[in-house]
C-alpha positions as CSV (number, residue, x, y, z in Angstrom):
1,X,20.2,-49.5,-24.8
2,X,20.6,-46.4,-23.0
3,X,21.8,-43.6,-24.9
4,X,23.9,-40.7,-23.5
5,X,25.8,-37.4,-24.2
6,X,29.1,-37.2,-22.2
7,X,31.8,-34.8,-22.1
8,X,34.7,-36.6,-21.2
9,X,37.0,-33.7,-21.1
10,X,36.5,-30.3,-19.9
11,X,36.9,-28.4,-23.1
12,X,35.4,-31.2,-25.3
13,X,32.2,-31.4,-27.1
14,X,29.5,-33.9,-25.7
15,X,29.9,-37.2,-27.7
16,X,27.1,-39.7,-28.3
17,X,27.5,-42.7,-26.0
18,X,26.2,-45.8,-24.8
19,X,25.8,-46.0,-21.1
20,X,25.9,-49.3,-18.9
21,X,26.1,-48.3,-15.1
22,X,29.4,-46.7,-14.6
23,X,31.0,-47.5,-17.8
24,X,30.4,-46.1,-21.5
25,X,31.6,-46.5,-25.0
26,X,31.3,-44.1,-27.8
27,X,29.0,-44.6,-30.5
28,X,31.9,-43.6,-33.0
29,X,33.8,-46.6,-31.4
30,X,30.9,-48.8,-33.0
31,X,31.7,-47.9,-36.6
32,X,29.0,-45.1,-36.6
33,X,29.5,-41.2,-37.3
34,X,26.2,-39.8,-35.5
35,X,27.4,-37.1,-33.1
36,X,24.0,-36.7,-31.4
37,X,21.1,-38.7,-30.7
38,X,18.8,-36.5,-32.8
39,X,21.0,-37.6,-35.8
40,X,20.8,-41.2,-34.9
41,X,17.0,-40.9,-34.6
42,X,16.5,-39.2,-37.7
43,X,18.5,-41.9,-39.7
44,X,15.9,-44.6,-38.8
45,X,16.4,-47.9,-37.7
46,X,19.0,-49.7,-39.5
47,X,21.6,-48.0,-37.7
48,X,20.0,-48.4,-34.2
49,X,20.3,-52.4,-35.1
50,X,23.8,-52.1,-36.3
51,X,24.7,-50.1,-32.8
52,X,23.1,-52.9,-31.0
53,X,24.7,-55.9,-32.9
54,X,28.2,-54.3,-32.3
55,X,27.5,-53.6,-28.5
56,X,27.0,-57.3,-28.2
57,X,30.4,-58.1,-29.3
58,X,32.0,-55.7,-26.8
59,X,34.5,-57.1,-24.5
60,X,35.1,-55.5,-21.2
61,X,38.4,-53.8,-22.3
62,X,36.3,-52.0,-25.0
63,X,34.4,-49.9,-22.2
64,X,35.6,-46.9,-20.3
65,X,34.9,-45.7,-16.9
66,X,32.6,-42.7,-16.7
67,X,34.8,-41.3,-13.8
68,X,34.7,-37.6,-13.9
69,X,32.9,-37.2,-17.2
70,X,30.1,-34.7,-17.3
71,X,26.6,-35.3,-18.7
72,X,25.1,-32.9,-21.3
73,X,21.3,-33.5,-22.0
74,X,20.9,-36.8,-23.7
75,X,18.2,-34.7,-25.9
76,X,19.9,-32.2,-28.2
77,X,18.4,-30.3,-31.4
78,X,15.4,-31.9,-30.9
79,X,12.5,-30.7,-33.3
80,X,10.2,-29.4,-30.4
81,X,9.8,-29.9,-26.6
82,X,6.3,-30.6,-25.8
83,X,5.0,-30.8,-22.0
84,X,1.3,-32.3,-21.0
85,X,-0.2,-30.4,-18.0
86,X,-2.7,-31.8,-15.4
87,X,-2.3,-35.6,-16.6
88,X,-2.7,-36.8,-13.0
89,X,-5.8,-36.2,-11.0
90,X,-4.0,-35.8,-7.7
91,X,-1.9,-32.8,-9.2
92,X,-4.7,-31.1,-11.0
93,X,-6.3,-31.1,-7.8
94,X,-3.8,-29.5,-5.4
95,X,-3.4,-27.0,-8.3
96,X,-7.2,-26.2,-8.3
97,X,-6.8,-26.4,-12.2
98,X,-9.4,-28.3,-14.5
99,X,-8.6,-31.0,-16.4
100,X,-11.6,-31.9,-18.1
101,X,-11.1,-30.5,-21.5
102,X,-8.7,-32.5,-23.0
103,X,-4.7,-32.8,-22.7
104,X,-3.2,-29.3,-21.6
105,X,-0.4,-28.8,-24.1
106,X,2.7,-26.2,-24.2
107,X,6.2,-26.3,-25.5
108,X,9.4,-25.9,-23.4
109,X,11.9,-23.8,-25.3
110,X,15.5,-25.2,-25.9
111,X,17.3,-23.1,-23.5
112,X,15.7,-24.8,-20.7
113,X,17.3,-28.0,-21.2
114,X,19.7,-29.0,-18.6
115,X,21.7,-32.0,-18.0
116,X,21.9,-34.7,-15.2
117,X,24.5,-33.3,-12.5
118,X,24.1,-29.9,-13.8
119,X,23.0,-26.4,-12.4
120,X,19.6,-24.8,-12.2
121,X,20.2,-20.9,-11.8
122,X,17.4,-19.2,-10.1
123,X,16.7,-15.5,-9.9
124,X,14.7,-14.5,-6.9
125,X,14.0,-10.9,-8.8
126,X,12.2,-12.8,-11.0
127,X,10.4,-15.5,-9.2
128,X,10.3,-16.5,-5.5
129,X,8.2,-20.1,-6.0
130,X,10.0,-22.3,-7.9
131,X,8.6,-25.7,-7.9
132,X,9.5,-29.1,-9.0
133,X,7.6,-31.7,-11.2
134,X,9.1,-35.1,-11.9
135,X,7.8,-36.2,-15.3
136,X,8.2,-39.2,-17.6
137,X,9.7,-37.9,-21.0
138,X,9.0,-39.9,-24.3
139,X,10.9,-39.4,-27.4
140,X,9.6,-39.9,-30.7
141,X,11.3,-42.2,-33.0
142,X,9.6,-41.8,-36.4
143,X,7.2,-39.3,-38.1
144,X,3.5,-39.7,-36.6
145,X,0.7,-38.3,-37.5
146,X,-3.1,-39.6,-37.1
147,X,-2.2,-42.6,-35.4
148,X,-4.3,-44.7,-33.4
149,X,-4.0,-45.8,-29.8
150,X,-3.0,-49.2,-30.6
151,X,0.1,-48.4,-32.7
152,X,1.3,-45.3,-31.0
153,X,3.7,-47.1,-28.8
154,X,5.4,-48.0,-32.2
155,X,6.4,-44.6,-32.8
156,X,8.4,-44.3,-29.8
157,X,12.3,-44.2,-29.7
158,X,12.5,-44.2,-26.1
159,X,12.3,-42.7,-22.5
160,X,14.0,-40.4,-20.1
161,X,13.2,-38.7,-16.8
162,X,12.5,-35.0,-16.8
163,X,12.0,-32.5,-14.1
164,X,9.6,-29.9,-15.5
165,X,10.6,-26.8,-13.1
166,X,8.0,-24.1,-12.9
167,X,7.8,-20.6,-11.6
168,X,4.7,-20.8,-9.8
169,X,3.6,-17.4,-9.3
170,X,4.2,-16.2,-13.0
171,X,2.4,-19.4,-14.0
172,X,-0.8,-18.2,-12.2
173,X,0.0,-14.3,-13.3
174,X,0.2,-15.2,-16.9
175,X,-2.5,-17.1,-19.3
176,X,0.2,-19.2,-20.8
177,X,2.6,-21.6,-19.3
178,X,5.5,-21.7,-21.4
179,X,7.5,-19.0,-20.3
180,X,7.2,-19.8,-16.5
181,X,8.8,-23.3,-17.4
182,X,11.4,-22.3,-20.1
183,X,13.7,-20.0,-17.9
184,X,17.3,-21.2,-18.7
185,X,18.3,-24.9,-17.3
186,X,14.5,-25.4,-15.9
187,X,13.9,-28.6,-17.9
188,X,16.7,-31.1,-16.6
189,X,16.2,-34.1,-18.6
190,X,18.4,-37.7,-18.5
191,X,20.6,-38.8,-17.3
192,X,19.7,-41.3,-20.4
193,X,17.4,-42.2,-23.2
194,X,16.3,-45.8,-22.7
195,X,15.3,-47.3,-25.9
196,X,11.7,-48.4,-26.0
197,X,12.3,-52.2,-25.9
198,X,13.7,-52.0,-22.4
199,X,10.4,-50.2,-21.3
200,X,7.7,-52.9,-22.4
201,X,5.1,-50.8,-20.5
202,X,5.3,-46.9,-20.3
203,X,2.2,-47.3,-17.7
204,X,3.9,-49.4,-14.9
205,X,6.8,-47.2,-13.9
206,X,7.4,-46.1,-10.3
207,X,8.1,-42.3,-10.2
208,X,9.8,-40.6,-7.4
209,X,11.2,-37.0,-6.4
210,X,13.5,-36.4,-3.8
211,X,14.1,-32.7,-2.6
212,X,17.3,-32.3,-0.2
213,X,16.7,-36.1,0.6
214,X,13.0,-35.6,1.5
215,X,10.6,-38.1,-0.7
216,X,8.3,-35.4,-2.0
217,X,6.8,-37.4,-5.0
218,X,6.0,-41.1,-4.9
219,X,3.7,-42.5,-7.6
220,X,3.4,-44.4,-10.8
221,X,2.7,-43.7,-14.5
222,X,-0.2,-46.1,-14.0
223,X,-2.1,-43.1,-12.8
224,X,-1.9,-41.0,-15.7
225,X,-5.1,-39.7,-16.6
226,X,-4.3,-39.9,-20.5
227,X,-1.6,-42.8,-21.2
228,X,1.6,-42.5,-23.2
229,X,-0.3,-44.1,-26.2
230,X,-3.3,-42.0,-25.8
231,X,-1.2,-38.8,-25.5
232,X,0.6,-39.5,-28.8
233,X,-2.6,-40.6,-30.6
234,X,-4.5,-37.3,-29.5
235,X,-1.6,-35.0,-30.1
236,X,-0.8,-36.4,-33.7
237,X,-4.2,-35.8,-34.9
238,X,-3.6,-33.6,-38.2
239,X,-0.2,-32.8,-36.5
240,X,3.3,-34.6,-37.6
241,X,5.1,-35.2,-34.5
242,X,8.8,-35.3,-36.1
243,X,11.2,-37.7,-35.1
244,X,13.2,-36.6,-31.9
245,X,10.0,-35.0,-30.6
246,X,10.1,-35.0,-26.8
247,X,7.2,-35.1,-24.7
248,X,6.9,-34.5,-20.9
249,X,3.8,-36.4,-20.0
250,X,2.9,-34.7,-16.6
251,X,3.6,-34.7,-13.0
252,X,1.8,-36.5,-10.2
253,X,1.2,-35.0,-7.1
254,X,3.1,-33.6,-4.8
255,X,4.2,-30.2,-5.9
256,X,6.0,-28.2,-3.5
257,X,3.2,-25.6,-3.9
258,X,0.8,-27.7,-2.1
259,X,2.7,-28.8,0.7
260,X,2.4,-27.0,4.0
261,X,4.1,-24.7,4.1
262,X,5.0,-24.7,0.6
263,X,8.4,-26.2,-0.2
264,X,10.0,-24.1,-2.9
265,X,13.4,-24.4,-4.4
266,X,16.6,-22.3,-3.4
267,X,19.9,-22.0,-4.1
268,X,21.5,-25.0,-2.7
269,X,18.9,-27.3,-3.2
270,X,19.2,-30.6,-4.6
271,X,16.6,-32.2,-6.6
272,X,16.6,-35.9,-7.8
273,X,14.0,-37.5,-9.9
274,X,14.0,-41.2,-10.4
275,X,11.9,-43.5,-12.8
276,X,12.0,-47.2,-12.8
277,X,13.9,-48.4,-15.6
278,X,15.5,-45.3,-16.4
279,X,17.4,-44.0,-13.3
280,X,18.0,-41.1,-11.4
281,X,18.2,-37.3,-12.6
282,X,19.9,-34.8,-10.2
283,X,20.1,-31.2,-10.3
284,X,21.3,-28.4,-8.1
285,X,19.8,-25.0,-7.8
286,X,22.1,-22.5,-7.8
287,X,22.1,-18.4,-7.5
288,X,21.4,-17.1,-11.1
């Protein structure tokens, strides 16, 4: 199943929906009262199974066309958004950074979350080196502590696409990475969260990033240094990953900083991150 939050009217609050290509059905239409994906995840597996069974009985008339509906971030109210740095050798090499000591982990502020089709505000007064990073996002489905690699994927609710936008000049000027990646709108997510049963192997997904139609990243999650299962197992040691936690698993090579000349984002630039089995996440940069 593919979950999203859609605003079906300009003034309406986003509602939790099942998305199927260009059509949707509200979860509340399926007899459930969950307003957000986070509340559904926190409720455990039984409601998810009820939704699956109810969706299987829908007729074509029960679905509505997406039309002009606007996406909101598919993850809202997550306990934390964690990001993993330097999880592909090529990306670590192009930034001349060491990735031998273990997962590079940092948090992203909730104000940074953006939606498919949304705007990313850029302020040239703060940074002139704004870079893209297409990444696979993982959403935790139940409390995970001290889990093994073998059982780690059992704790995954689903997967999404993330663009981990980064102010490179600030990243290399400050000793932490959270601020340079947490400006308003710097973490577009979506367009959907796909449940884990539809992604049998998260290490076999093609990932591409296009900037104004130019293919700048073309790789596969096969090349992660630490797999999704290894990341969950490592992070969960003596630390409980709560339901709804989002983990952005790192970017492959092809960052704008490494290109000659560098390719940085600017107002008017459109970026699309596409992940096999999940879909295409598009954002447009605007003057901040």
